[in-house]
N, C-alpha and C positions, 0 to 999 in steps of 0.2 A: 742911431749910432751903432756901428758894428761892434760886436763883442770881441774883446782882445783876449786871446788865450795865452797863458804864460805858465812856465814851470821853472821853479828855482832848482837847477840841477846841482849846484854846489854853493854852500854858504861859506864865504871866505873870511869875512870880518864884520863885526858890529863896530861902527865908528863912534856913535853917540846915541843917547836916549833922551827923549824929551820928557817933560813932567807928565804928559798925557800918555806915556808909554810907547809912543812911536819910536822906532829905531832907524837910524841912518845906517845903511849896510852896503857892503861890497859883496856882490854875489855873481855867480854865473847863471844867466837866465836865458831860457829858450822862449822866444816870442813867436807865437803863431806857428809852432812846430818847426822853426828854423834852427840853425846851428846856434848853440849857446854863446852868449857874448858877456863880457864884463859889464856889470850894471851897478851904478851907484844911485840910490834913491832912499826915501823914507818909506817905511812900512808900518802899518797898524799891527798891533799884536795879532799873532796867528797868520800874518801875511794875507789877510782877506781883502785889505784895501791898500792902496799905494799912492804916493805923491809923485810929482814930476821928477824925472831923473835924467841921467846921462847913460847911454849905452855905447860901449867901445869895443871894436874888434881887437884882435891880438896885436896887430901892427900899431894901432892907435895907443893901446896900453903900453907897448914898448917905448913909444915916443915919450909918453908922460913919465914913465919910469926913468928914462935917460935924463929928462929935464929935472926931475926931482933929485936925482943923484948929484946933479951939478949945483943945486941950490943949497945955500947954507941956511938951514932951518935952525 
């Protein structure tokens, strides 16, 4: 399996923390030296391991932002 290279370029928010110390975070992440994208996923302490997540470009994040602004939470 090919190694995945990543760099968290900006930590935007910690959304929650599990009992085992993993945190669900919203970050800007550069995957394989590409342009950073919005990324939501769980991370182990120290960011050495990660769970499955969702990566969004700026246009996709704008759509989600607009939808969330219309929803009565």
